[in-house]
C-alpha positions as CSV (number, residue, x, y, z in Angstrom):
1,M,6.1,-13.7,-4.3
2,Y,4.8,-11.8,-1.2
3,G,2.5,-12.5,1.7
4,G,-0.1,-10.0,2.7
5,L,-2.0,-9.9,6.0
6,E,-4.9,-7.6,6.7
7,A,-5.2,-7.8,10.5
8,G,-8.5,-6.3,11.3
9,G,-10.3,-6.1,14.6
10,T,-13.2,-8.2,13.2
11,K,-11.5,-10.4,10.7
12,F,-8.1,-11.4,9.3
13,V,-7.4,-11.8,5.6
14,C,-4.2,-13.6,4.4
15,A,-3.1,-13.7,0.8
16,V,-0.1,-14.6,-1.3
17,G,0.6,-13.0,-4.6
18,T,2.1,-10.0,-6.3
19,G,-1.0,-7.8,-7.0
20,P,-4.7,-7.8,-7.9
21,D,-4.2,-9.9,-11.0
22,D,-2.0,-12.4,-9.3
23,I,-3.5,-13.7,-6.0
24,R,-2.4,-17.4,-5.6
25,A,-4.2,-18.1,-2.4
26,E,-6.4,-16.3,0.1
27,I,-8.2,-17.0,3.4
28,R,-10.5,-15.0,5.7
29,Y,-11.4,-15.8,9.3
30,P,-12.7,-14.1,12.4
31,T,-10.4,-12.3,14.8
32,T,-10.4,-14.1,18.1
33,D,-7.6,-14.1,20.7
34,P,-4.0,-13.3,19.6
35,T,-2.6,-16.8,19.9
36,E,-5.3,-18.5,17.8
37,T,-5.6,-15.7,15.2
38,L,-1.9,-15.1,14.6
39,G,-1.4,-18.9,14.7
40,R,-3.8,-19.4,11.8
41,A,-1.9,-16.7,9.8
42,I,1.4,-18.4,10.5
43,D,0.0,-21.8,9.4
44,F,-1.3,-20.3,6.2
45,F,2.0,-18.6,5.2
46,R,4.0,-21.7,6.1
47,Q,1.8,-23.9,3.9
48,Q,2.0,-21.4,1.0
49,A,5.8,-21.2,1.3
50,W,6.0,-24.9,0.6
51,E,4.6,-24.1,-2.9
52,V,6.4,-20.8,-3.7
53,P,9.1,-19.2,-1.5
54,L,8.0,-15.9,-0.1
55,S,10.3,-12.9,-0.1
56,A,8.5,-10.9,2.6
57,I,5.2,-10.4,4.4
58,G,3.3,-7.1,4.7
59,V,1.0,-6.6,7.7
60,A,-1.7,-4.0,7.6
61,C,-2.9,-4.1,11.2
62,F,-5.6,-2.6,13.4
63,G,-4.2,-0.4,16.1
64,P,-3.0,1.8,17.5
65,V,0.3,0.2,16.6
66,D,3.9,1.2,17.3
67,L,5.6,2.0,13.9
68,D,8.9,3.4,15.3
69,P,11.7,0.9,14.5
70,A,13.8,2.4,17.3
71,S,11.1,1.8,19.9
72,P,11.3,-1.2,22.3
73,T,7.6,-1.9,21.4
74,Y,8.0,-1.6,17.7
75,G,5.5,-3.9,15.9
76,Y,3.1,-4.1,18.9
77,I,-0.5,-3.2,19.0
78,T,-0.6,-0.8,21.9
79,T,-3.7,0.8,23.6
80,T,-6.4,-0.9,21.6
81,P,-9.8,-1.4,23.4
82,K,-10.1,-4.8,21.7
83,P,-10.1,-7.3,24.6
84,G,-6.9,-9.4,24.9
85,W,-5.0,-7.6,22.1
86,A,-3.4,-4.7,24.0
87,Y,0.4,-4.9,23.8
88,T,0.5,-7.9,21.4
89,N,3.8,-8.2,19.6
90,V,2.4,-8.9,16.1
91,V,5.7,-8.4,14.2
92,G,7.8,-10.3,16.6
93,R,5.5,-13.4,16.6
94,L,5.3,-13.5,12.8
95,R,9.0,-12.9,12.3
96,D,10.1,-15.5,14.8
97,A,7.8,-18.1,13.4
98,L,8.3,-17.4,9.7
99,Q,11.9,-16.2,9.5
100,L,11.0,-13.6,6.9
101,P,11.2,-9.8,6.7
102,I,7.9,-8.3,8.0
103,A,6.7,-4.8,6.9
104,L,4.1,-3.2,9.1
105,D,1.6,-0.4,8.9
106,T,-1.9,0.4,10.0
107,D,-4.8,-1.4,8.3
108,V,-6.1,1.9,6.8
109,N,-2.6,3.0,5.7
110,G,-2.3,-0.4,4.0
111,A,-5.7,0.1,2.3
112,A,-4.6,3.6,1.2
113,L,-1.5,2.2,-0.3
114,G,-3.4,-0.6,-2.1
115,E,-5.8,1.9,-3.6
116,Y,-2.9,4.2,-4.6
117,R,-0.9,1.4,-6.2
118,W,-3.8,-0.3,-8.0
119,G,-7.2,1.2,-7.2
120,A,-9.2,4.4,-7.1
121,T,-6.4,6.8,-6.2
122,Q,-3.8,5.9,-8.8
123,G,-1.9,9.1,-9.7
124,Q,-3.7,11.1,-7.0
125,D,-1.1,12.2,-4.4
126,P,-1.8,13.1,-1.7
127,C,-4.9,10.9,-1.1
128,L,-6.9,9.5,1.8
129,Y,-8.6,6.2,2.6
130,L,-11.2,6.1,5.4
131,T,-13.0,3.0,6.7
132,I,-16.4,3.4,8.3
133,G,-17.2,0.1,10.0
134,T,-16.8,-1.6,13.3
135,G,-14.4,1.2,14.0
136,I,-13.4,4.3,12.0
137,G,-9.9,4.8,10.8
138,G,-8.1,6.8,8.1
139,G,-4.8,6.4,6.2
140,G,-3.0,8.7,3.8
141,I,-0.5,8.6,1.1
142,V,1.9,11.6,0.8
143,N,4.7,11.7,-1.8
144,G,3.9,8.0,-2.6
145,R,4.4,6.8,1.0
146,P,2.0,6.1,3.9
147,L,1.6,9.0,6.3
148,H,3.4,8.6,9.6
149,G,4.3,11.2,12.2
150,L,4.2,11.2,16.0
151,I,2.5,7.8,15.6
152,H,0.1,7.5,12.6
153,P,-3.2,9.1,11.6
154,E,-6.0,8.4,14.1
155,V,-8.8,9.9,12.1
156,G,-11.6,8.1,14.0
157,H,-10.8,10.0,17.2
158,M,-11.1,13.6,15.9
159,R,-13.7,15.6,17.7
160,L,-16.7,16.8,15.7
161,P,-19.5,19.3,16.5
162,H,-22.2,17.3,18.4
163,D,-25.7,18.8,18.3
164,W,-27.1,17.2,21.5
165,Q,-30.7,18.2,20.7
166,A,-30.6,16.7,17.3
167,D,-28.6,13.6,18.5
168,P,-28.7,13.0,22.2
169,F,-26.6,9.8,21.8
170,A,-23.6,9.9,24.1
171,G,-21.2,7.9,21.8
172,T,-19.5,4.5,22.1
173,C,-15.8,5.4,22.3
174,A,-14.2,4.0,25.5
175,Y,-11.7,6.9,25.5
176,H,-13.6,9.9,24.1
177,G,-17.3,9.1,24.1
178,D,-18.6,11.2,21.2
179,C,-15.6,11.5,18.9
180,F,-16.1,10.6,15.2
181,E,-15.8,6.9,15.8
182,G,-18.0,7.1,18.9
183,L,-20.8,8.8,17.0
184,A,-20.6,7.2,13.5
185,C,-19.1,3.7,13.6
186,G,-21.3,0.6,13.0
187,P,-21.7,-0.2,16.7
188,A,-22.7,3.4,17.4
189,M,-25.4,3.2,14.8
190,K,-26.7,-0.1,16.2
191,Q,-26.8,1.3,19.8
192,R,-28.5,4.5,18.7
193,W,-31.1,3.0,16.4
194,G,-31.6,-0.4,18.0
195,C,-30.6,-2.5,15.0
196,P,-27.5,-3.0,12.8
197,A,-26.9,-0.4,10.1
198,E,-27.4,-2.9,7.3
199,A,-31.0,-3.5,8.5
200,L,-31.9,0.2,8.3
201,P,-33.9,1.1,5.1
202,A,-32.4,3.7,2.7
203,D,-34.9,6.4,3.7
204,H,-34.3,6.0,7.5
205,P,-33.2,9.3,9.2
206,A,-30.1,7.4,10.4
207,W,-28.4,7.9,7.1
208,A,-28.8,11.7,7.0
209,L,-27.2,11.9,10.4
210,E,-24.4,9.5,9.5
211,A,-23.7,11.5,6.3
212,R,-23.5,14.7,8.4
213,Y,-20.9,13.2,10.7
214,I,-18.8,11.8,7.9
215,A,-19.0,15.0,6.0
216,L,-17.9,17.0,9.0
217,A,-14.8,14.8,9.3
218,L,-14.0,15.0,5.6
219,V,-14.2,18.8,5.6
220,N,-11.7,18.8,8.4
221,L,-9.4,16.5,6.5
222,I,-9.8,18.4,3.2
223,C,-9.0,21.7,4.8
224,T,-5.9,20.4,6.6
225,L,-4.4,17.8,4.2
226,S,-5.8,18.9,0.9
227,P,-6.1,15.4,-0.6
228,R,-6.6,15.0,-4.3
229,R,-9.1,12.2,-3.8
230,I,-10.8,10.5,-0.9
231,V,-11.9,6.8,-0.8
232,L,-14.6,5.7,1.7
233,G,-14.7,2.0,2.5
234,G,-15.9,-0.3,5.3
235,G,-19.1,-2.0,6.2
236,V,-21.3,1.1,6.8
237,M,-20.4,2.4,3.4
238,Q,-22.1,-0.7,1.8
239,M,-25.2,1.6,1.9
240,G,-24.5,3.1,-1.5
241,A,-27.0,5.9,-0.9
242,L,-24.6,7.4,1.6
243,Y,-22.2,8.6,-1.0
244,P,-24.4,11.3,-2.6
245,L,-25.6,12.4,0.9
246,I,-22.0,12.8,2.0
247,R,-20.9,14.7,-1.2
248,T,-23.8,17.1,-0.9
249,Q,-23.0,17.8,2.8
250,V,-19.3,18.3,2.1
251,Q,-20.2,20.9,-0.6
252,R,-22.7,22.6,1.8
253,L,-20.2,22.7,4.7
254,L,-17.4,24.1,2.5
255,N,-19.8,26.7,1.2
256,G,-17.8,27.7,-1.8
257,Y,-14.6,28.5,0.1
258,L,-12.4,26.0,-1.8
259,Q,-12.5,27.0,-5.4
260,S,-11.5,23.7,-6.8
261,P,-13.3,22.0,-9.7
262,A,-12.9,18.7,-7.9
263,I,-15.2,20.0,-5.2
264,L,-17.4,22.4,-7.1
265,E,-18.0,20.3,-10.3
266,G,-16.4,16.8,-9.9
267,I,-17.2,15.7,-6.4
268,D,-18.7,12.4,-7.6
269,G,-15.1,11.6,-8.7
270,Y,-13.5,13.1,-5.6
271,I,-15.3,11.1,-2.8
272,V,-15.4,7.6,-4.1
273,P,-15.8,3.9,-3.1
274,P,-12.7,1.6,-3.1
275,G,-11.6,0.6,-6.6
276,L,-10.3,-2.7,-5.1
277,G,-13.5,-3.5,-3.2
278,A,-13.0,-5.7,-0.2
279,R,-9.3,-6.4,-1.1
280,S,-7.9,-2.9,-0.5
281,G,-6.3,-3.9,2.8
282,V,-4.8,-7.2,1.9
283,L,-3.5,-5.9,-1.4
284,G,-2.0,-2.9,0.4
285,A,-0.3,-5.4,2.7
286,I,1.2,-7.1,-0.3
287,A,2.4,-3.7,-1.6
288,L,4.0,-3.1,1.9
289,A,5.9,-6.4,1.5
290,A,7.1,-5.5,-1.9
291,S,8.2,-2.0,-0.7
292,A,10.2,-3.7,2.1
293,R,12.1,-5.8,-0.4
294,A,12.6,-2.9,-3.0
């Protein structure tokens, strides 16, 4: 039995189980300060361990996070703009309190792993998962494993063409202004249009602009990583009308250059919503825990 913790910048999700058909317990609660938020996770896993012993806990965490086991700050959230969370030792606090192996990855790599193991990208390697919500992040699976490198993918901070006449909005990113996240995350939409994304009607011009930015990012990723399937999740993607707009824009931007049936004929099955719904991240965390004990 494994514990899974999806540690998001907006909410934490904790679960115990072995997969999507075997979730024994689950809680969700808002992300506040590190002491309170991690403390609630520790209390949950301690309580569950009284019922069934846990073999390991997987953590799919917002970041940036240090994933290098040889680093003195391994397991820390590093330069996050989220107030109070920079240089928080997530792995150390959980390991010391629970005395269990802790497997760590980013929240989006965790979601990518969950979708690859049980969801929309089974058998599709390499594949990508992007979340478009409070922030924007991306995770990837290559040869069956989450993609790491110098640190880990930071898809939300790629630079995109910004037509200042069509969109004079300066962006919200504290580091880069008008990067992908700065232009297209949920808070950017709220600031640009004066109301939350979920309050905008389906025919609002906001959605065509949003689809354009997401499609630009996807074309960059398709041309560099050549994924076999892309999953788009997160709160902004709850507007289902976005998917066909994005698919059409991706085809238009690629302009026939990539002669793949997945792009030319099957794009509805190439850019897809999460197969696991809102549980991609926490199930990916359980998959991380299982991999740590394999």
